[in-house]
C-alpha positions in Angstrom: 0.5 0.4 0.4 1.4 3.8 -1.3 1.1 5.7 1.9 1.9 10.0 0.7 4.2 11.6 2.1 3.8 13.9 4.7 4.1 17.5 5.6 6.6 18.0 8.5 4.8 19.2 11.6 1.4 18.8 9.8 -1.1 19.2 12.3 1.2 20.0 15.1 -0.8 23.6 15.4 -4.2 21.7 16.7 -1.8 20.3 20.0 -1.5 22.5 23.0 1.7 22.9 25.1 2.9 20.9 27.6 1.6 23.4 30.8 3.2 20.4 33.5 -0.8 21.4 35.2 -1.1 19.3 38.1 -5.1 20.7 38.8 -8.2 19.8 37.0 -11.0 22.5 37.4 -9.0 24.8 39.8 -8.9 21.2 41.6 -6.3 20.1 42.6 -5.5 16.1 41.7 -4.5 13.8 44.0 -3.0 10.4 43.2 -6.3 7.5 43.2 -4.2 4.3 43.4 -5.2 4.1 46.9 -8.5 3.8 46.4 -8.3 1.0 43.2 -10.1 -1.4 45.0 -10.3 -5.3 42.7 -14.0 -4.5 43.9 -14.4 -1.9 42.2 -13.3 -2.5 39.1 -14.6 -6.0 38.8 -18.6 -3.9 39.3 -17.1 -2.2 36.5 -17.1 -4.5 34.1 -19.9 -6.0 35.4 -22.0 -3.5 35.0 -21.0 -1.9 31.9 -22.3 -5.3 30.2 -25.1 -5.9 31.4 -27.9 -4.7 29.7 -26.7 -6.6 27.3 -26.9 -10.0 29.5 -29.7 -9.1 31.5 -32.8 -10.7 28.2 -30.8 -14.0 27.5 -32.1 -17.0 28.4 -31.5 -19.0 31.9 -28.3 -21.4 31.3 -27.5 -18.9 28.2 -23.2 -17.7 28.2 -23.2 -15.3 30.7 -21.3 -12.5 29.8 -21.0 -10.1 32.8 -20.5 -12.6 34.5 -16.9 -13.6 33.2 -16.2 -10.3 32.5 -16.3 -9.3 36.2 -14.6 -13.2 37.1 -11.7 -12.4 34.5 -11.3 -8.6 35.4 -10.9 -9.9 39.0 -8.6 -12.8 38.2 -6.5 -10.3 36.0 -6.5 -7.3 38.7 -5.2 -9.8 41.0 -2.6 -10.9 38.9 -1.5 -7.1 38.2 -1.0 -6.5 41.8 1.0 -8.5 42.7 2.8 -8.0 39.3 3.5 -4.4 39.3 3.8 -3.9 43.9 3.6 -0.6 45.5 7.9 -0.4 46.0 10.4 2.2 45.8 11.2 5.0 44.2 7.1 5.8 45.2 6.1 8.0 42.8 7.1 5.8 39.8 5.3 3.0 41.4 2.4 4.4 42.0 2.1 6.2 38.9 2.1 2.7 37.2 -0.3 1.3 39.3 -2.7 4.6 39.6 -3.8 3.7 35.6 -2.7 0.4 35.5 -5.1 -0.9 38.1 -7.8 1.9 37.2 -10.3 -0.5 35.9 -11.6 -0.8 32.8 -13.1 -3.5 30.8 -9.3 -5.4 30.2 -10.9 -6.9 26.4 -7.4 -7.8 25.6 -6.3 -10.0 28.7 -9.8 -11.3 28.3 -9.2 -12.5 24.6 -6.0 -14.0 26.0 -7.2 -15.8 27.8 -10.5 -17.3 26.1 -7.8 -17.9 23.2 -6.0 -20.5 25.4 -8.1 -21.9 26.8 -10.0 -22.4 23.5 -7.4 -24.7 22.5 -7.1 -26.4 25.4 -4.6 -24.8 27.2 -5.1 -23.7 30.5 -5.7 -20.4 31.3 -2.8 -19.9 33.7 -0.8 -20.4 31.4 -1.3 -17.5 29.3 -2.2 -15.1 32.6 1.0 -13.6 32.4 0.4 -12.7 28.7 -2.7 -11.2 29.7 -1.4 -8.7 31.8 1.8 -8.3 30.3 -1.3 -6.7 27.2 -2.7 -4.8 29.5 0.4 -3.0 30.9 1.3 -2.7 27.2 -2.4 -0.9 26.6 -1.7 1.1 29.6 1.4 2.4 28.4 -0.3 3.6 25.2 -2.4 4.8 26.8 -0.3 6.9 29.0 1.5 8.5 26.2 -1.5 8.5 24.2 -3.1 11.4 26.9 0.2 13.3 26.6 0.3 17.1 25.6 2.7 16.4 22.8 -0.2 13.8 21.8 -4.1 13.9 22.1 -3.4 16.2 24.6 -6.6 14.9 27.2 -8.2 15.5 30.9 -9.4 12.4 31.2 -9.1 8.4 31.2 -11.6 5.8 32.3 -13.2 8.7 34.2 -10.4 9.8 36.1 -7.5 12.9 35.5 -5.0 11.4 32.9 -1.5 10.0 34.3 -0.1 13.2 33.7 -1.9 15.5 35.1 -1.7 14.0 38.2 1.8 12.4 38.4 3.0 15.1 35.6 4.8 14.9 32.1 7.9 13.4 32.9 6.5 10.6 35.8 3.8 9.6 33.1 5.7 9.7 30.6 8.7 7.2 32.5 5.9 4.9 34.1 4.8 4.6 30.1 8.2 3.2 29.3 8.3 1.4 33.2 5.1 -0.6 32.5 6.2 -1.7 28.3 9.4 -3.3 29.6 8.2 -5.0 32.2 5.6 -5.9 30.0 8.4 -8.4 28.4 10.4 -9.4 31.4 6.9 -10.3 33.2 6.0 -13.3 29.9 9.9 -14.3 30.3 10.0 -14.2 33.9 6.9 -15.6 35.2 5.0 -18.2 32.9 5.7 -21.5 33.8 3.7 -25.0 31.6 5.2 -23.5 28.3 8.1 -23.8 26.2 10.5 -21.6 25.4 9.7 -21.1 22.6 6.6 -20.8 22.7 7.5 -17.8 25.2 10.1 -16.4 22.1 7.3 -17.1 19.5 5.1 -14.7 22.4 7.1 -12.4 22.9 8.0 -12.1 19.1 4.6 -11.4 18.4 4.1 -8.9 21.3 7.1 -7.0 20.4 5.8 -6.6 16.7 2.6 -5.6 18.0 3.6 -3.0 19.7 6.8 -1.2 17.7 7.4 0.3 14.6 5.6 -2.8 12.8 2.3 -2.4 15.0 1.1 0.4 17.5 4.1 3.1 17.1 3.2 2.9 13.1 -0.6 3.5 13.4 0.5 5.9 16.5 2.1 8.0 13.8 1.0 7.9 10.6 -2.4 9.0 12.7 -0.8 12.0 13.7 0.6 13.2 10.8 -2.8 12.6 9.1 -4.3 15.6 11.3 -5.6 18.3 9.2 -4.6 16.0 5.8 -7.2 14.3 3.7 -6.1 11.0 3.2 -8.4 8.1 1.7 -9.4 4.5 3.5 -6.4 2.7 2.7 -4.7 4.8 5.3 -7.4 5.1 7.5 -7.2 1.1 7.2 -4.0 1.5 7.9 -3.4 3.5 11.0 -6.5 1.3 12.6 -5.6 -2.2 12.0 -1.9 -1.0 13.5 -2.9 1.2 16.5 -5.5 -0.7 17.6 -5.9 -4.0 15.7 -2.7 -5.1 16.5 -2.4 -5.3 20.2 -5.8 -7.7 20.2 -4.2 -9.6 17.4 -1.5 -10.1 19.7 -3.8 -10.6 22.5 -5.1 -13.8 20.6 -2.5 -15.1 19.1 -0.8 -14.5 22.1 -3.1 -16.9 24.1 -2.9 -19.7 21.3 0.5 -19.8 21.6 0.5 -20.7 25.6 -1.8 -23.0 24.6 -0.2 -25.0 22.4 -2.3 -24.5 19.4 -0.6 -25.7 16.1 0.2 -22.8 13.2 -3.2 -23.6 11.0 -5.5 -23.0 14.2 -3.2 -20.0 15.2 -3.8 -18.4 12.3 -7.2 -18.8 11.7 -7.9 -17.3 15.0 -5.5 -14.2 14.3 -8.6 -13.3 11.2 -11.0 -12.9 13.7 -8.8 -10.6 16.3 -7.5 -8.8 12.7 -11.6 -8.6 12.4 -12.6 -7.3 16.1 -9.8 -5.4 15.9 -10.3 -3.2 12.6 -13.8 -3.3 14.4 -13.0 -2.0 17.9 -11.4 1.1 16.2 -14.3 1.6 13.8 -16.9 1.4 16.8 -14.2 3.9 18.4 -14.8 6.5 15.5 -18.1 6.0 15.7 -18.4 6.8 19.6 -15.9 10.0 19.2 -19.0 11.3 17.4 -22.0 10.0 19.3 -21.4 9.5 23.1 -20.9 11.6 25.4 -17.6 12.6 28.2 -20.0 10.8 30.9 -20.2 7.3 28.9 -16.9 7.3 27.7 -14.8 7.8 30.4 -12.4 10.5 28.2 -13.3 13.4 26.3 -15.8 12.9 23.6 -15.6 14.6 20.1 -11.5 14.2 20.2 -11.5 13.0 16.6 -13.2 16.1 15.2 -11.4 18.9 17.6 -8.3 17.8 15.3 -10.0 17.6 12.6 -8.9 13.8 12.5 -9.7 11.6 9.7 -12.6 8.2 10.9 -14.9 6.1 9.2 -17.2 8.7 10.1 -16.5 11.1 8.4 -15.0 9.7 6.2 -18.3 7.1 4.7 -21.2 8.2 7.0 -22.4 6.9 10.5 -24.5 4.4 9.2 -22.1 3.1 7.1 -19.9 3.0 9.2 -21.6 0.9 11.4 -22.2 -1.6 8.8 -19.0 -2.5 8.8 -18.3 -3.5 12.3 -21.7 -5.0 11.3 -19.6 -7.1 8.9 -16.1 -7.2 10.4 -17.5 -8.7 14.0 -19.6 -11.2 11.4 -15.9 -12.0 9.5 -15.1 -12.4 12.5 -17.5 -14.8 14.2 -17.1 -16.9 10.8 -13.3 -18.1 12.1 -14.5 -19.9 15.0 -16.7 -22.3 12.8 -15.1 -25.6 14.0 -14.4 -25.2 17.3 -16.2 -26.2 20.2 -19.1 -24.1 20.5 -19.1 -23.8 24.7 -16.0 -23.4 23.9 -16.1 -20.1 21.7 -19.0 -18.7 23.3 -16.7 -16.4 25.1 -14.4 -15.3 21.9 -17.9 -14.9 20.3 -19.6 -12.8 22.9 -16.3 -10.7 23.1 -17.0 -9.9 19.7 -20.5 -9.4 20.1 -19.7 -6.4 22.7 -16.7 -5.2 20.7 -18.8 -4.5 17.9 -22.1 -2.6 19.6 -20.4 -1.6 23.2 -21.0 1.8 24.4 -18.2 2.4 25.0 
């Protein structure tokens, strides 16, 4: 795919300079890490999906319960993996964002993929935690004044608003590097060869061939006229790559063969692209309170999005088609074991935040 040459500094006029402010709406922001608990996070995850499961018949797969239970396991594992220690400010910052809630979609995908192919979820838990560490890093950095300059994330002041830009950058760096160490150190019952494959998959997903590449093209596309090819590149790399790694790494830890891994990779790429299409839609249709972050940010910086290029209705249809294609990739697997991945795909396609 031939990408356009972006002018140096394009879109910089839309970015506000670093102010080093540690107040929100005139009120001093204090670290919330001591008030964040596993119980609170679990309730948030369960209630976020409650409307989707209330009408399910008795005996049907309970997505809210599943996500709540998985979030509880993942939060406990991350709390233990990143304990509070010296230097206090660094670890408070890391834990503030890592344990601040969220739907834990990426860890859930990792664990579900492992179990789908016959593996034990415990084998994939370090990888699941690593996915969330990397995702959290991307959110911390994405919210910085030099990037999207956002004040809120998951309903709380963004990391740099509480700890300052310097500590936010460093805590993101620490989470990113620790993700790989945690996979290598904590993974049990998986061959060294497969652990190495997991590390390679995650490295590719987050680096210059994945998330970082997508972020760069996204930044350089602001105030530029770009088409669907570039927009698809941004979404596949900035968002889908880490969702892909979550599923593929879970399957690798579970002992899947290469054919199965590639089938699940297609599932993940479809839901990953759908995730960002829906994100584009929600930026236009949802409120800041619903999203837990500032709404209409894409419009404010003149980003190219699916609704901007194709309109809301066409964008919604694309998301639905992608979810349908993803679910088709699960044909042939045990239906009981595919239930979480089917539900996660539908959740991504029809989520409200």
